[in-house]
N, C-alpha and C positions, 0 to 999 in steps of 0.2 A: 503493499500502498505505500510508501512510504518512497521510494524510486517510482511507483505510475505519478506521487504528487510531485515528487520533484522536473519529471519527465513535463508536466503537463505544464512545467512553470514555463516553459519556455512558450505554450502557444498561447500562455495567459500574456506573455509580453508584445505575442505579434498583434493581440485579440483584446485589449484592457478596457474599449469601450462597450465591447460586451462580454464580459469573462472574470471575475472573480473568483479564486480558486479558496477553500479558508479548510482547517484541517479540521477534522469534528473535536467536539468541546468547543468550536466558536461557535458566531455567528449561524444560525439559522440557513439553511441554503436552500434552492429552487427544488434542485439535486443532491442527491448523492449514488457515487460510487459505491462498490461494496467488491473487494477483490476476499476470492477465498480460495486457499490452495494448499496443498498439498504434500507435507516436506516432503514424507518417504521417498512422490512421484515427482519430482522437477521442472517433467517433463509439459507437465495436467496445470488447468486452473480455471478461478469459472472470476465471470466481472458480471456483476447488477450493477443494473442503473432502476436509483429508489426515486419515489417524487419523495420531496423535504418537506410539504405542508402532512400527507398523513399515512407513507411510509410505503405505499402502494410499487408494484413490480413493474417498470412500465420496457426493461428489456432487461432480458440476459445473454450472455454467452459461453458457453463450455471450451476453453482451450487445449490443445492439443497438440504438441509442439514437434514434428517428425524430425527435429534436427534433435532433441533431446539438449538442447542447447541454454538454459535456464537464460540466456541473454538476449537469444531469440523469442525464447515468451515472455520476457519484458517489456524487448522491442514492438511483439506484437499485441501486447494489452496495454503499451501503449497508443499505438496507431489505435486500436477500434476505441481504446475511451476517446479521444481527438474526433475520431470520425463520428462516435455518438453526440459528443457535445455539438459539434456543424449541425449534425445534423439536427439534436434539440433546439434549438437556438432557430430552424424551423418552426419546428412542432409547435414549439411552445412559445414561439416572438411572435409578430404582426401580423406573416405567412401563412401561416395556419390554423390563426385561431378560432377558424372557422371550424376547424376538425373533430369528428365526433369518437373517444377513445379510441375506436377500434383500431376505426381507421388512423388516428395519430401509434399507437401504438405497433399496428400492421408497415408502417414505414419507419418507425425504430429496425424493426427485425430487420428489417429488407436492406437499412446502411449496415445495423451490425455487422450483416452477411457478406457486405459489399466488400466491408470491412477484411473480411477472412478470407477471402479471393486464393490469397496466395496460401491459404491451409486447406483446400480441396470444396468451397462452395460454393455451389450448381449455378455456371450462370443461367442456362435459361429458366431455373424455381426463377429467383434474384427475376426476371425479365417477366413472368408473372406476379410477381409479390408487386410490383412497382404498375407492371399495364391494373388490377387492383386497385390499388390505391388511388391512381387518376381514372379509376370507373366511378370510382367511392366521390372522388372531389377534384372532376376536370377543370379544376384555375389552381390547382395548387401547381406552382411550381419545381420546388422544391422537387419533389415526386418524379415531374416531366422530364428537371435534367439528372435527372440519376434514369430514367429507364433508357433515354437517347444515349444519354454512356454506357450503360451495360446492351443495347443493341449493335454500337456503333463495335463494341469490343469483340464480341457474335463473330460477327461479319464479317469483320475488316482484321481479322486476324488469322494468320499462317495456320492450316495450309486451304483459307479460301473459298475451304468446300461449303459453308451455308450461305453461298453467295446466290444464290436460285433467284426467279424474275417473281417471282411471290414475296421474296424475302425484300428485294429492293421494295417491292409495292407497299410493301408497307411500313419501309425503312421512311419512305416517302412521308408518304400519311403521318407517322407519330411525327417527323419535323414538320410538315402542316400542322399540324393540332397542339404540338409544343410554342409555336409562333405568334398561333393566336392570347394565347396567353403573356408573352412578351416575345415582341419582336428580334426584339438583341439579344436573346436567349443566347450567352456563348456551346455552349455545346452545342446548338444548331447550326454555328457558323461550322467549326469543324467536322458535325456528322457531312453534312453539307459539302468540305473541302475533302474526305474519303469517295463518296461518289465521285466527284467531281475526276480526281483522280486515277479512275478508271479510264478515265477515255482520252483527258491531258493530262498528262505525268505531273508536269510543271506548271504553268502559269493559271491554273483553272483552278489547285489546292492552293496556292499561295495569295488569291485572289480574297477567297472565304475567310481563309488564318489573321491577314491583316484586316478584316472586319471583325474579327471575333477578338481582336486584345485594342482594334481601334473603336467597337462597343463596350468595352467591358476590359479596358483597363489593368483591374486590380484582381480581372481570375484567374487565377494560376493552370487551370486548366486551359484558358485560351492562353497564356504563354508559355505554355508548355508543348503544347502544340505545335504553336508557331516557330518556335526554335527549334524542333525537330523538321521543320518545314528549307526555317535558312540553312539549314546543316544541309538540307539535299541541291542548296542552291547557290552555295559557296557561301557566306556571310556569315561568318564564324564569330566575329566579335561581336554583329548586332543577336546571333543562335546567342551565347554566352552572357549576354546582358540580359535575355529573358529565361532563359533560365533561373540566373541567380534573383531575379526579381520573382521569380515560381518559389522558390526555395523561399523566403523569404514573404511570403503570401501563404504556405504552409508546411511550417516547419516539419512538419511530419507526415508529408506525403512521401512515402516513400520512394515514389518512381519520380519524385518532383525531387530528391536528394542524389536517387542517382542518376538520374537525366543530365544533370549540373555538374555533376563529377565526368558523366560522356563528353559534354561540349568543349569542360574546358578541355579537356586529352585531345579530343578529333581538332580542334583548335591552336593544339602544339602548348597549350600554357599547360607542358606537366608538371612544374615547381605547385602553381596553386592547385592544379589537382589532387596531387598527392598531399597539399594542406587539408583542404576539405577533405580527401578520407580520414583525415587522422583529428580533426573534426568529429563528424561523424562517427572515427570508431571509441574518441573519450565519450559522447554521447551513447550510442550502444555499444558498450565491446561485445567485439567476438561474434557479432549478427553475420550470419551466413552472409544476407546479399550484399554487405560490404565486403565479404572474401570475394564475391563475383567482381565486385565493380574493380578492386588490386588486382584481382587476376586478369581482366581487361585491359586495365593501364600496362602493365606487363609483357604483357603477353603479344606485345610489339611496338612498345615502346620504352620499360621500362626492363630492369635485368631480365634478362631470358632465366638464369638460374631459379629468381625467387617463382615465375611463376610454373617452372617446374614441375619443383619442388611443392606446388599448393595442388598441382595435378596430381604428383606422384602418390601424395597422399590420402587423394580422395579430397580434399578441401574443394572441391568446384565445378562444375557439367565442363565439358566441349565435345566438340562433333571431331570425327578421326580428320587423321592430318595437323591436329596443332602440337603433338610431340615430333613431330619428328619437326615442323615447325619450329619451336621454341631450340631445340639440338641443330638443329642447320644455324639458329641467329649465334650460337653459341660457337660454331667454326662451321664458319661458311667457306668452303672450300668448295674449288668447284663442281667439285664432284657430287660434294653435298646440295648443293643446291640447286644444282640439276636435277638429280634424287627428289629433293621437296618438288619441284618446279611440274616434274614429270607426273610427281603423285597428282597433284592440287589439278594437275589439267586429268588426269583420270576421272576423277569428281565429277567432272561437268556432268549435269545430266538434266540440262534446262535450267534447274533455281536457280533461284535467282542469286540464296545465299554461297552454292559452290562458285555462279561468276564471281561472286566479290573475295569468297578466299585465292581463287585464283589469280584473280589480276592483285590482290593484295600480297598475297610471294611474289610475281615477277617483279613490281612497283620496291618492297622490304628487300630482294637482291640485284636492283638495278637490272634489272632486263629491264630498260625501257622503250629500245627498238620491237620487241614484242609488244609488248599490254598493247604499243600503241597500235600499230598490227593488229596486234587482236581484236581491238575496238572499232576500229576501222574496215575489218574485209566479215568478219570471221562473226562474231556476234551477230546473234538473234534478234530481229525485229519486235520478234515478243519479248524480248525479255531488257528491249531500250529503256529506262527510265526509272528504273526498280533496284537503282543501286545508285545513281548518280550522285549519294550524300559521299561512298567510298571513295568519290576522283580529289576528293581535297582535303583528307588527311594531310601531316605529313611528310608518308612514306610516298605523295604524288608530287615533291616539287621538282621533281627533274622532269617527269611528264608534259608540267605543264611548259615548260622551258622552250621547247618542241610546238612552231606554230600548229601542225598540222593539230595540237591536242585542240583547237578551238575548229580542227573540224568534227572533233569526237563530241565537244559537246551541242554543235547545232545538231546530229543526229540525235542528242538524247534532248532536242528541245530546249535544251537551254541557253541559248543562242537566245532564240524569240523571247524568251521570260524576260532579258538584262536587256536589250533592246528596247522591248514595247513599255517594260517598267522605267528601265534610267536608275535599275537599281544591281550597277558592278560586282564579283564579285572581290574576295578582300586579295584576289593574287592577282588583280590589274594592277593596284598597285605595290607590290614588289617594288624592289629598286634594279633588281637581278634580270625582270624579265624581259628579256629581248626583241620584245614588239611592241603594241599600242591593240590592247583590247578592241576597243571601239574601229578602230580600224583593219584592224583581221576579220572582224563581224562584219563589218561592210564591205569586205572582198566576197566573202558570204554568201550576202541579201544580192551583191548584183551578178 
């Protein structure tokens, strides 16, 4: 309980106008958290939310941390409590003033399960819960936001096998219904960006993401989504700024904190990424999601020995070829590089993940000519645009020094975006770039 109070103190600091934390025995609060943990089973605990007025049980959740790590359990409890408090401010504040008790409790239960999705919550069950809440309370904005966010995650996550025509039509209808409640709902813009990316991988989704932040400048979800979009078009400094702002808005949002570390990494700000990792590890020591973040940093940009140690100790998950890649980074002999590149090439099977792995392997070991030729001639048309963000990561510096890289950018529709918006990638300001981006783009346009 003390640990939870300490961690939620960070939330209070970022939202002091809406939240005041008090210890038991202080002033009577509106809401009460209770933690029930079994000392004999350190991976399990229960979290309860009670009404301060009459001690009515409003929500409860049982947590069983798969890793068995007490720090992971504490992090899971803190994230869930923070999310529940955000939902409670909707359900008990002015937005939810007209909710009946059963609908309010249903909403809180959905929020609690949403906070536990990484622990195995069923997204389809969550979707059904939020559909029922909006059926009961069609003007309740908070439920529409969670419904659209859950539906977006179901449809637009790999392997994208849920994207049927019927599912798309339902999603469009839900977006339209949510816009009747709030025409500028941030999550609706993000949803429209994902739908638009199916046909236009760059300009159309960025248009919606820009609108999401323009109309909702303090929304962490909008900032996080735009940050990811900016990484895909080479606007790295702006991506870092958005990701940092998202963490400030929601310090307990797991995805925002990891996304900020990733944005710093991909922008080449390695020292800052390590500093943010250290801060997060001090807050949540031993948490497995931070172990993953450190591994991603070390895999391609940090000490390969550290990443290999994490991998061999089973502390992180990886996909085929990463151990060979790390060993080649440790000993980049010509024979080892050839072996790593050949292995990555053999894994090419049409999946964008394996394309990204292959081109990153080429870039990491200086196979720039082979990389450029592949992107100009071999890359399949249905793979274009799905991995463009990889090209702006630090290992691709030499790739962009070749003017032919702008032809690749044109194939991926990036040049069209840069020219039409006037937002050119950071690389166009590099002091060692041997050409002018706008002049090269003009040649391609002609």
